[in-house]
C-alpha positions as CSV (number, residue, x, y, z in Angstrom):
1,M,-7.6,2.8,50.7
2,E,-5.9,5.8,49.1
3,K,-4.8,3.8,46.1
4,H,-8.3,2.5,45.6
5,S,-9.8,6.0,45.4
6,H,-7.2,7.1,42.8
7,T,-8.0,4.0,40.7
8,A,-11.7,4.9,40.8
9,D,-10.8,8.4,39.6
10,V,-9.3,7.1,36.4
11,H,-12.5,5.5,35.3
12,Q,-14.5,8.6,36.3
13,D,-12.2,11.1,34.7
14,I,-10.4,9.8,31.7
15,G,-12.4,6.6,31.1
16,P,-15.2,6.5,28.5
17,P,-18.4,8.2,29.5
18,H,-21.6,6.3,30.2
19,N,-23.1,7.3,26.9
20,G,-20.7,5.5,24.6
21,H,-17.1,4.5,23.7
22,L,-14.8,5.6,20.9
23,Q,-14.3,2.4,18.9
24,R,-10.8,0.9,18.2
25,T,-11.5,0.5,14.5
26,L,-8.4,2.2,13.0
27,E,-6.1,-0.5,11.6
28,N,-2.3,-0.4,11.2
29,R,-2.4,0.8,7.6
30,H,-4.8,3.7,8.7
31,I,-2.5,4.8,11.5
32,Q,0.6,4.6,9.4
33,L,-1.0,6.6,6.5
34,I,-2.6,9.1,8.9
35,A,0.8,9.7,10.4
36,I,2.3,10.2,6.9
37,G,-0.6,12.4,5.8
38,G,-0.2,14.5,8.9
39,A,3.4,15.1,8.2
40,I,2.8,16.0,4.5
41,G,0.5,19.0,4.7
42,T,-0.3,22.4,3.3
43,G,2.8,23.9,4.7
44,L,5.0,21.8,2.4
45,F,2.9,22.1,-0.8
46,M,1.9,25.8,-0.4
47,G,4.1,27.4,2.3
48,S,7.5,26.0,1.2
49,G,7.7,28.6,-1.6
50,K,7.7,31.4,1.0
51,V,10.3,29.6,3.1
52,I,12.6,29.2,0.0
53,A,12.1,32.9,-0.7
54,L,13.2,33.7,2.8
55,A,15.8,31.1,3.6
56,G,17.1,30.1,0.1
57,T,18.6,26.7,0.0
58,S,19.1,26.7,3.7
59,I,15.4,25.6,3.8
60,V,16.8,22.1,3.9
61,L,18.6,22.9,7.1
62,V,15.4,24.5,8.5
63,Y,13.4,21.3,8.0
64,A,16.3,19.0,9.1
65,I,16.8,20.9,12.4
66,L,13.1,21.1,13.1
67,G,12.5,17.4,12.1
68,F,15.4,16.3,14.4
69,F,13.8,17.9,17.5
70,L,10.3,16.9,16.5
71,F,11.3,13.2,16.6
72,F,12.1,13.6,20.3
73,V,8.7,15.2,20.9
74,M,7.0,12.3,19.3
75,R,9.1,9.7,21.1
76,A,8.2,11.3,24.4
77,M,4.6,11.3,23.5
78,G,4.8,7.6,22.4
79,E,6.3,6.5,25.7
80,L,3.6,8.5,27.6
81,L,0.7,7.1,25.6
82,L,1.8,3.5,25.9
83,S,2.5,3.8,29.6
84,N,-1.3,3.6,30.2
85,L,-3.7,2.7,27.5
86,Q,-6.5,4.6,29.3
87,F,-4.9,7.8,28.0
88,K,-7.0,8.6,24.9
89,S,-4.7,11.4,23.8
90,F,-1.9,13.6,24.9
91,A,-4.5,15.9,26.5
92,D,-5.2,13.2,29.1
93,I,-1.4,12.9,29.7
94,V,-1.1,16.7,30.3
95,A,-4.1,16.7,32.7
96,T,-2.5,13.8,34.6
97,Y,1.1,15.0,35.0
98,L,0.7,18.8,34.9
99,G,-2.7,19.1,36.5
100,P,-6.3,19.7,35.3
101,R,-5.7,23.4,34.6
102,A,-2.9,22.6,32.2
103,G,-5.0,19.9,30.6
104,F,-7.9,22.3,30.1
105,V,-5.6,25.0,28.5
106,L,-3.9,22.4,26.3
107,S,-7.1,20.8,25.1
108,W,-8.8,24.0,24.1
109,S,-5.6,25.4,22.6
110,Y,-5.1,22.3,20.5
111,W,-8.8,22.5,19.4
112,L,-8.2,26.1,18.4
113,S,-4.9,25.2,16.6
114,W,-6.8,22.7,14.4
115,S,-9.8,24.9,13.9
116,V,-7.4,27.6,12.7
117,A,-5.3,25.2,10.6
118,V,-8.5,23.9,8.9
119,V,-9.4,27.4,7.9
120,G,-5.8,27.8,6.5
121,D,-6.2,24.6,4.6
122,V,-9.6,25.3,3.1
123,V,-8.3,28.8,2.2
124,V,-5.4,27.1,0.3
125,V,-8.0,24.7,-1.3
126,A,-9.7,27.8,-2.6
127,G,-6.3,29.2,-3.9
128,F,-5.6,26.0,-5.8
129,F,-9.2,25.9,-7.2
130,Q,-8.6,29.4,-8.6
131,Y,-5.7,27.9,-10.7
132,W,-8.4,26.5,-13.0
133,F,-11.2,29.1,-12.3
134,P,-9.5,32.4,-11.5
135,D,-12.7,34.4,-11.6
136,V,-14.5,32.4,-8.9
137,P,-14.3,34.2,-5.5
138,A,-12.1,32.3,-3.0
139,W,-14.8,32.0,-0.3
140,M,-17.1,29.8,-2.5
141,P,-14.8,26.7,-2.9
142,A,-13.6,27.3,0.8
143,I,-17.2,27.1,2.2
144,F,-18.0,24.1,-0.1
145,S,-14.9,22.3,1.2
146,M,-15.9,22.9,4.8
147,F,-19.4,21.4,4.3
148,L,-17.9,18.4,2.5
149,L,-15.4,17.7,5.3
150,L,-18.1,18.0,8.0
151,G,-20.2,15.5,6.0
152,L,-17.2,13.0,5.8
153,N,-16.5,13.3,9.5
154,M,-20.2,12.5,10.3
155,L,-19.5,8.9,9.0
156,A,-17.9,6.1,11.1
157,V,-14.3,6.6,12.1
158,R,-13.3,3.8,9.9
159,I,-14.5,5.8,6.9
160,F,-12.3,8.7,8.1
161,G,-9.4,6.3,8.2
162,E,-10.1,5.0,4.7
163,V,-10.4,8.6,3.3
164,E,-7.2,9.6,4.9
165,F,-5.5,6.4,3.7
166,W,-6.3,7.2,0.1
167,F,-5.5,10.9,0.4
168,A,-2.1,10.0,1.8
169,I,-1.5,7.5,-1.0
170,I,-2.2,10.3,-3.6
171,K,0.3,12.6,-1.8
172,I,3.0,10.0,-1.5
173,V,2.7,8.9,-5.2
174,A,2.7,12.6,-6.3
175,I,5.9,13.4,-4.3
176,V,7.7,10.3,-5.5
177,L,6.7,11.1,-9.1
178,L,7.9,14.7,-8.7
179,I,11.3,13.5,-7.3
180,V,11.7,10.9,-10.1
181,T,10.8,13.5,-12.7
182,A,13.1,16.1,-11.2
183,L,16.0,13.6,-11.0
184,I,15.5,12.7,-14.7
185,M,15.5,16.5,-15.6
186,I,18.7,17.0,-13.6
187,A,20.4,13.9,-15.1
188,T,19.6,15.2,-18.6
189,S,20.5,18.8,-17.8
190,F,17.0,20.0,-18.8
191,T,16.8,23.7,-19.7
192,S,13.6,25.5,-18.8
193,P,12.1,28.2,-21.1
194,N,13.7,30.9,-18.9
195,G,17.2,29.4,-19.5
196,T,17.7,27.7,-16.1
197,V,19.7,24.4,-16.5
198,A,18.6,21.7,-14.0
199,S,21.5,20.9,-11.7
200,F,22.3,20.1,-8.1
201,S,24.8,23.0,-8.2
202,H,21.8,25.4,-7.6
203,M,21.9,24.2,-4.0
204,I,25.3,25.8,-3.4
205,E,25.5,28.6,-5.9
206,A,26.6,32.1,-4.8
207,G,24.0,33.8,-2.6
208,S,21.7,30.9,-2.5
209,I,22.3,29.5,1.0
210,F,21.5,32.5,3.2
211,P,20.2,35.1,0.7
212,H,18.7,37.3,3.4
213,G,21.2,36.4,6.1
214,L,20.4,34.7,9.4
215,S,17.1,36.7,9.8
216,G,15.7,35.0,6.6
217,F,16.9,31.6,7.8
218,F,15.3,32.1,11.2
219,A,12.0,33.4,9.6
220,G,11.7,30.1,7.7
221,F,10.9,28.2,10.9
222,Q,7.4,29.7,11.2
223,I,6.1,27.9,8.0
224,A,8.2,24.9,8.8
225,V,6.5,24.5,12.2
226,F,3.1,24.8,10.4
227,S,4.3,22.2,7.9
228,F,4.9,19.7,10.6
229,A,1.7,20.5,12.5
230,G,-0.3,17.3,12.4
231,T,2.6,14.9,13.1
232,E,1.3,14.7,16.7
233,L,-2.1,13.6,15.2
234,I,-0.9,10.0,16.0
235,G,-1.5,11.0,19.6
236,T,-5.2,11.7,19.1
237,T,-5.8,8.5,17.1
238,A,-4.5,6.4,20.1
239,A,-8.0,5.8,21.5
240,E,-9.3,4.4,18.2
241,A,-6.2,2.4,17.1
242,K,-6.2,-1.4,17.1
243,N,-3.1,-2.8,18.8
244,P,-1.5,0.6,19.7
245,H,1.6,-1.1,21.2
246,R,2.5,-2.2,17.7
247,T,1.1,0.6,15.5
248,L,2.1,3.7,17.4
249,P,5.9,2.9,17.8
250,K,6.0,2.0,14.1
251,A,4.3,5.3,13.0
252,I,6.6,7.4,15.3
253,N,9.9,5.6,14.4
254,T,9.4,6.3,10.7
255,I,9.1,10.1,11.1
256,P,12.9,10.8,10.3
257,A,12.6,8.8,7.1
258,R,9.4,10.6,6.0
259,I,11.0,14.0,6.7
260,L,14.1,13.0,4.7
261,L,12.1,11.8,1.7
262,F,9.0,14.0,1.6
263,Y,10.6,17.3,2.7
264,I,14.3,17.4,2.2
265,L,14.7,15.3,-1.0
266,A,11.6,16.9,-2.6
267,L,12.8,20.4,-1.9
268,V,16.3,19.7,-3.1
269,C,14.9,18.4,-6.4
270,I,12.6,21.5,-6.8
271,I,15.4,24.0,-6.1
272,S,17.8,22.0,-8.4
273,V,15.4,22.2,-11.3
274,V,13.9,25.7,-10.8
275,S,16.7,27.5,-8.9
276,W,15.7,29.1,-5.6
277,A,15.5,32.7,-7.0
278,D,12.8,31.6,-9.5
279,V,10.5,29.9,-6.9
280,P,7.5,32.3,-6.3
281,A,6.8,33.0,-2.6
282,N,3.0,33.2,-3.1
283,R,2.4,30.0,-5.1
284,S,3.1,26.3,-4.7
285,P,6.7,25.5,-5.9
286,F,5.5,22.0,-6.7
287,V,3.1,23.4,-9.3
288,E,5.7,25.9,-10.5
289,L,8.3,23.2,-11.2
290,F,6.2,21.8,-13.9
291,L,5.0,25.1,-15.3
292,L,8.6,26.5,-15.5
293,A,9.7,23.2,-17.1
294,G,7.1,23.7,-19.8
295,F,4.7,20.9,-18.7
296,P,1.4,22.7,-18.0
297,A,-0.7,19.5,-18.1
298,A,1.5,17.9,-15.4
299,A,1.3,21.2,-13.5
300,G,-2.5,20.9,-13.6
301,M,-2.2,17.3,-12.2
302,I,0.1,18.4,-9.4
303,N,-2.3,21.3,-8.6
304,F,-5.1,18.7,-8.2
305,V,-2.8,16.6,-5.9
306,V,-1.9,19.6,-3.7
307,L,-5.6,20.6,-3.6
308,T,-6.4,17.1,-2.3
309,S,-3.5,17.4,0.1
310,A,-4.9,20.6,1.6
311,A,-8.3,18.9,1.9
312,S,-6.7,15.9,3.6
313,S,-4.9,18.1,6.1
314,A,-8.2,19.9,6.8
315,N,-10.0,16.6,7.1
316,S,-7.4,15.5,9.8
317,G,-8.0,18.8,11.6
318,V,-11.8,18.5,11.7
319,Y,-11.3,14.9,13.1
320,S,-8.7,15.9,15.7
321,G,-10.4,19.1,16.8
322,C,-13.8,17.4,17.6
323,R,-12.0,14.5,19.4
324,M,-10.3,17.1,21.7
325,L,-13.7,18.6,22.5
326,F,-15.0,15.1,23.2
327,G,-12.2,14.5,25.7
328,L,-12.9,17.9,27.4
329,A,-16.5,17.0,27.8
330,E,-15.5,13.6,29.4
331,R,-13.5,15.5,32.0
332,N,-16.3,17.9,32.6
333,L,-14.3,20.8,31.1
334,A,-16.7,21.4,28.2
335,P,-20.5,21.3,27.9
336,A,-21.7,17.7,28.4
337,I,-23.4,17.6,25.0
338,F,-19.9,17.5,23.4
339,G,-19.4,14.1,25.0
340,K,-22.4,12.5,23.2
341,L,-21.7,10.0,20.5
342,S,-23.8,9.2,17.4
343,S,-24.9,5.7,16.6
344,L,-21.6,5.5,14.5
345,S,-19.5,6.4,17.6
346,V,-18.8,9.9,16.3
347,P,-18.8,12.9,18.7
348,V,-21.4,14.6,16.5
349,Y,-22.1,17.7,18.6
350,S,-18.4,18.6,19.1
351,L,-18.0,18.1,15.4
352,L,-20.9,20.5,14.6
353,F,-19.6,23.1,17.0
354,S,-16.0,22.9,15.6
355,G,-17.5,23.1,12.1
356,L,-19.4,26.3,12.9
357,C,-16.3,27.9,14.3
358,M,-14.3,26.9,11.3
359,L,-16.9,28.3,8.9
360,A,-16.7,31.6,10.9
361,G,-13.0,31.6,10.3
362,V,-13.4,31.2,6.5
363,T,-15.2,34.6,6.5
364,L,-11.7,36.1,6.7
365,L,-11.7,35.6,2.9
366,F,-14.4,38.3,2.7
367,V,-12.2,40.8,4.6
368,M,-8.8,39.8,3.1
369,P,-9.4,38.2,-0.4
370,E,-5.7,37.7,-1.0
371,V,-5.2,34.0,-0.2
372,M,-1.5,34.2,0.9
373,T,-2.2,37.1,3.3
374,V,-4.9,35.0,5.1
375,F,-2.7,31.9,5.0
376,T,0.3,33.7,6.7
377,L,-1.9,35.0,9.5
378,I,-3.6,31.6,10.0
379,S,-0.4,29.6,9.8
380,T,1.3,31.8,12.4
381,I,-1.5,31.4,14.9
382,S,-1.4,27.7,14.3
383,A,2.4,27.5,14.6
384,I,2.3,29.3,18.0
385,L,-0.4,26.8,19.3
386,V,1.5,23.8,17.9
387,I,4.7,24.9,19.6
388,F,2.7,25.2,22.8
389,T,1.3,21.7,22.3
390,W,4.7,20.1,21.7
391,S,6.1,22.0,24.7
392,M,3.3,20.7,27.0
393,I,4.0,17.1,25.8
394,L,7.7,17.5,26.7
395,A,6.9,19.1,30.1
396,S,4.5,16.2,30.8
397,Y,7.3,13.7,29.9
398,I,9.7,15.4,32.4
399,A,7.0,15.3,35.1
400,Y,6.2,11.7,34.2
401,R,9.9,10.7,34.7
402,K,9.8,12.2,38.2
403,K,6.3,11.0,39.3
404,A,6.2,7.5,37.6
405,P,9.7,6.0,37.6
406,A,8.2,2.5,37.7
407,A,6.2,3.1,34.5
408,H,9.3,4.3,32.8
409,Q,11.3,1.3,33.9
410,K,8.6,-1.1,32.5
411,S,8.3,0.8,29.2
412,A,9.2,-1.1,26.1
413,F,9.3,2.2,24.1
414,K,11.6,4.5,26.1
415,S,12.2,8.0,24.7
416,P,15.9,8.3,23.6
417,G,17.9,10.9,25.5
418,G,15.4,10.9,28.3
419,V,14.9,14.0,30.4
420,P,18.0,15.9,29.2
421,M,17.0,15.6,25.5
422,A,13.4,16.6,26.4
423,A,14.7,19.7,28.2
424,I,17.0,20.6,25.2
425,T,14.1,20.2,22.8
426,L,11.9,22.4,25.1
427,V,14.5,25.2,25.0
428,F,14.7,24.9,21.2
429,L,10.9,25.3,20.9
430,L,10.9,28.4,23.0
431,F,13.7,29.8,20.8
432,V,11.6,29.1,17.7
433,L,8.6,30.9,19.4
434,C,10.8,34.0,19.9
435,L,11.8,33.9,16.2
436,L,8.2,34.8,15.3
437,A,8.8,38.3,16.6
438,L,11.4,38.9,13.8
439,R,9.0,39.6,11.0
440,E,6.0,42.0,10.9
441,D,3.7,39.4,9.2
442,T,4.2,36.9,12.0
443,R,4.7,39.4,14.9
444,L,1.0,40.4,15.1
445,A,-0.3,36.9,15.9
446,L,2.5,36.5,18.5
447,Y,1.4,39.6,20.3
448,F,-2.3,38.7,20.4
449,M,-2.0,35.0,21.4
450,P,-1.4,35.7,25.1
451,L,-5.0,37.0,25.2
452,W,-6.2,33.6,24.3
453,F,-4.3,31.9,27.2
454,I,-5.5,34.6,29.7
455,F,-9.1,34.0,28.5
456,L,-8.6,30.2,29.1
457,L,-7.2,30.6,32.6
458,F,-10.1,32.9,33.4
459,A,-12.6,30.4,31.9
460,Y,-11.1,27.5,33.9
461,G,-11.4,29.6,37.1
462,R,-15.0,30.2,36.3
463,S,-15.8,26.5,35.5
464,K,-17.1,24.0,38.0
465,A,-14.4,21.5,37.3
466,S,-13.7,19.3,40.3
467,P,-10.1,19.2,41.5
468,S,-10.0,15.4,40.8
469,V,-10.1,15.9,37.1
470,A,-6.6,14.5,36.5
471,A,-6.1,10.8,36.5
472,H,-3.9,8.9,38.8
473,I,-0.2,8.4,38.0
474,P,0.0,5.0,36.3
475,S,2.2,2.4,37.8
476,G,3.4,1.1,34.5
477,N,0.6,-1.1,33.3
């Protein structure tokens, strides 16, 4: 009898609401390219210049270390999602294994992280737009981009998948062309107008590895975390993916190869051509590579690519943020109107609310017109919330291993290293969070973010959420 009531709870609490279903219309190619697009974001194209300025050539080590641990976060998430296909996203998992309060805090925090990240992305779109039109105020292209993205997300989810597919293709082709171009320049010992000879030796030249000591190396993790924000987007597409047992493992298992190609190899090539000391901290090193090499036309093309990349990342953020609100409404933890779907199965009211909040964030450009200043503030807030999200996924995995051993035994996609590796990764993420206190430009956000969590705990206490919000523990189906 007890078991029967728990089963009923699943359909009530994490099952689709009576007013509609999210449709499983995202195909394998959509999921794979959304996963790649999520991993190649604004942090790589815009923020990597700042990381190189701080960490020198040890930027490669920063991305490799973070990428290593991120793989275990994603594998843990993959096992959890596939343990029960009624989980629509990792927010449902957290609500199940850590309790409804944790699910509430995680869902709203993830919504905020994407809302903030989208603001950061459209701010960067504005910065790249100013490459061609320096006299145009940054807020104009930023607000135009926001309205365009909201319009795209009003369309069917398949259209979203298609847009992201082509955005990701553009990014991949651009990075591959950049790598090939840089390798040719290195092979021919190309000399830039400022006298720098392209060579892999720039990676190990005197003073290049830790130019600002360990503090500069550690400070690089903030932008690196922001760069990888969106990799977990695979976990919010789960409810709209065809054949998730095939597509999700494939998307997760290719993460190390993507990091190796798109981050490490691309940055090695940039530093080898430009030299780390000549990479500007406040502009895109991808654009600068071609400018310093004397190819302004190619630099303009790359500027267009990184602009579309930032728009793609913002597009993913708008999608992901409104899906989180939809999930909250389903569990009675957000106004019921956010759970209503349009005729195209899009959570239109949660999309409009997210869009209004994002537009409010863009007004920061009126207060702080310097794009990089706004970007640093925004990316730090996003990094803190992303670390929190990844940590909650790991904590849920540890709880799952204790509470649902049968589900783990039946899993065809077990997380490597199990609980010990999840615990080590959790400690590493807490360490990265502490690193944000090292620099003044990241410290401010770290001090203020606890207020957000206190507010959420207070809001949860005031809500009328029933104690049966969390789903039952799956038996391994």
